[in-house]
C-alpha positions as CSV (number, residue, x, y, z in Angstrom):
1,M,-23.8,26.4,40.0
2,E,-20.3,25.4,41.0
3,I,-18.5,22.0,41.8
4,K,-15.7,22.1,44.3
5,N,-13.8,19.7,46.4
6,V,-15.0,19.2,49.9
7,T,-12.7,20.6,52.5
8,I,-12.1,19.4,56.0
9,A,-14.1,22.5,57.2
10,D,-17.1,20.9,55.5
11,I,-16.9,17.5,57.2
12,D,-19.6,18.2,59.8
13,T,-21.9,19.2,56.9
14,V,-21.0,16.0,55.2
15,F,-22.1,14.0,58.1
16,E,-25.2,16.1,58.6
17,F,-26.2,15.2,54.9
18,Y,-25.5,11.5,55.5
19,K,-27.7,11.6,58.7
20,T,-30.4,13.4,56.9
21,A,-30.2,11.0,53.9
22,S,-30.4,8.0,56.3
23,E,-33.5,9.5,58.1
24,Y,-35.2,10.0,54.6
25,Q,-34.3,6.4,53.7
26,K,-36.1,5.2,56.9
27,T,-39.3,6.7,55.6
28,K,-39.2,4.6,52.4
29,D,-40.5,1.1,52.1
30,K,-38.0,-1.7,51.6
31,V,-35.0,0.6,51.3
32,I,-31.6,-0.2,52.8
33,V,-30.6,2.5,55.2
34,W,-27.1,3.9,55.2
35,P,-25.1,3.1,58.3
36,N,-23.0,5.7,60.3
37,F,-20.0,6.1,58.0
38,K,-16.6,6.2,59.5
39,R,-15.1,9.7,59.9
40,E,-11.8,8.2,58.8
41,L,-13.3,7.2,55.5
42,V,-14.5,10.8,54.8
43,T,-11.2,12.5,56.0
44,T,-9.3,10.2,53.7
45,E,-11.5,11.0,50.7
46,I,-11.1,14.7,51.4
47,A,-7.4,14.5,51.8
48,E,-7.3,12.6,48.4
49,N,-9.6,15.2,46.8
50,R,-12.3,12.5,46.1
51,Q,-15.2,14.2,48.0
52,F,-17.1,16.9,46.1
53,K,-19.8,19.4,46.7
54,L,-22.3,21.2,44.4
55,L,-22.7,24.8,45.4
56,I,-25.7,26.9,44.5
57,H,-25.5,30.6,45.7
58,N,-22.6,29.5,48.0
59,K,-24.7,26.8,49.7
60,I,-24.0,23.2,49.5
61,A,-26.8,21.6,47.6
62,C,-25.3,18.1,47.1
63,I,-22.2,16.0,48.0
64,W,-20.8,12.8,46.7
65,A,-17.6,10.8,46.7
66,I,-15.7,9.1,43.9
67,T,-13.0,6.4,43.6
68,F,-11.2,4.9,40.6
69,S,-11.2,1.4,42.0
70,D,-14.1,-0.5,43.6
71,A,-13.0,-4.2,43.4
72,Q,-15.2,-5.6,46.2
73,I,-18.4,-4.2,44.5
74,W,-17.4,-4.5,40.9
75,E,-15.3,-7.7,41.1
76,E,-14.0,-8.7,37.7
77,K,-15.3,-5.5,36.1
78,N,-13.0,-3.4,38.4
79,K,-10.3,-3.9,35.8
80,D,-12.1,-1.5,33.5
81,P,-11.0,2.2,33.6
82,A,-13.9,3.8,35.6
83,I,-15.0,6.5,37.9
84,Y,-17.1,5.0,40.7
85,I,-19.7,7.5,42.4
86,H,-20.7,6.9,46.0
87,R,-22.9,8.4,48.6
88,I,-24.7,11.1,46.7
89,A,-26.5,13.1,49.5
90,T,-28.7,16.1,48.8
91,N,-29.5,19.1,51.1
92,P,-33.2,18.7,51.8
93,K,-33.7,22.3,50.8
94,F,-32.5,21.4,47.3
95,R,-34.2,18.0,46.8
96,G,-36.1,17.4,43.5
97,N,-33.6,19.2,41.3
98,N,-32.1,16.0,39.9
99,Y,-28.5,16.7,40.6
100,V,-27.5,13.2,39.5
101,V,-27.6,14.5,35.9
102,T,-25.3,17.3,36.9
103,I,-22.9,14.9,38.6
104,V,-23.0,12.7,35.4
105,E,-22.1,15.6,33.2
106,W,-19.3,16.5,35.6
107,A,-18.0,12.9,35.7
108,K,-18.2,12.7,31.9
109,K,-15.8,15.7,31.6
110,M,-13.4,14.1,34.1
111,A,-13.6,10.7,32.4
112,F,-12.8,12.3,29.0
113,E,-9.8,14.3,30.5
114,K,-8.4,11.1,32.2
115,G,-9.3,8.6,29.3
116,I,-11.7,6.7,31.5
117,Q,-14.3,4.6,29.8
118,F,-17.0,4.0,32.4
119,I,-18.9,6.0,35.0
120,R,-20.4,3.6,37.5
121,L,-22.5,3.6,40.7
122,D,-24.4,1.2,42.9
123,T,-27.3,1.0,45.3
124,L,-28.6,-1.7,47.5
125,G,-31.9,-3.6,47.4
126,K,-34.7,-3.3,45.0
127,N,-35.5,0.3,45.3
128,I,-37.5,0.7,42.1
129,K,-37.7,4.5,42.3
130,L,-34.0,5.0,42.7
131,I,-33.3,2.4,39.9
132,E,-35.6,4.3,37.6
133,H,-34.0,7.6,38.7
134,Y,-30.6,6.4,37.9
135,K,-31.8,5.0,34.5
136,N,-33.4,8.4,33.7
137,S,-30.1,10.1,34.6
138,G,-28.3,8.2,31.8
139,F,-27.1,5.0,33.5
140,N,-27.7,1.5,32.1
141,F,-29.0,-0.8,34.9
142,L,-26.9,-4.0,34.8
143,G,-29.0,-5.8,37.4
144,M,-28.9,-7.0,40.9
145,F,-25.9,-9.1,42.1
146,N,-24.9,-10.8,45.3
147,L,-21.4,-9.8,46.3
148,K,-18.8,-12.5,46.9
149,N,-17.0,-10.7,49.7
150,T,-18.4,-7.8,51.8
151,D,-15.8,-7.9,54.6
152,S,-14.3,-4.5,54.3
153,L,-17.5,-2.7,52.9
154,P,-19.8,-0.7,55.1
155,E,-22.4,-2.8,57.0
156,H,-25.3,-2.0,54.6
157,Y,-23.7,-4.0,51.9
158,K,-24.3,-7.2,53.9
159,K,-28.1,-6.7,53.9
160,D,-29.1,-7.2,50.3
161,A,-28.1,-7.6,46.7
162,V,-26.3,-4.7,45.0
163,C,-27.7,-2.9,41.9
164,L,-25.1,-2.0,39.5
165,F,-25.3,1.0,37.1
166,E,-22.9,2.2,34.4
167,I,-22.4,4.6,31.5
168,N,-20.1,3.4,28.8
169,L,-18.5,6.4,27.3
170,N,-16.9,4.2,24.5
171,I,-13.4,5.8,24.9
C-alpha cells in the first residue's frame, strides 16, 4: 500500500472514479449525488499537490483531495488550523476495505508534521450509513448545518444541509 500525489496523467482516472461514485450514489435512497466536477478544479489541485491516490499493487484503489482552508463550508471554524478532506472516491474493485481509516492515519501524520490541530470532512444530507462510517473511522459528527453562502461551491451543496465531521488532534 502506497500513497502518492495524483499526476496529470491520472486525471481521466480521477474523473472516471467521480463518475462511478455518482452512479453509485444514485442507487442509494436520499443521497445527494455528486455533480460533474470542473476539470479546472482537479487540474489546480494536482498542480498544487492536493490530490492523492492510494495504490495497491500499482493500481489506484482510492483518490481524495485536500485543502487547508474551507471557509464557505466551515465558516467561522475555518480559522482553526485544519486539513479538509474532499471527494473520497474508491475504485469499485476495492470497495469495502475502509480506506477512510487509511486516509485518516495518513492525514494525522501530515497534521503532526505541519502542526495542524484538526482533520475535517463534510458530506451532504442525512446519509445515515455514511455518517456512521465516518464516525467509525474516528471522526466526531458535529451535526447538520445550513450553509450561509454556497455561491462558489459545487452545485450539490445547494441541495441540502451539510454534515460536518472532525478529529481534534489536540496539538
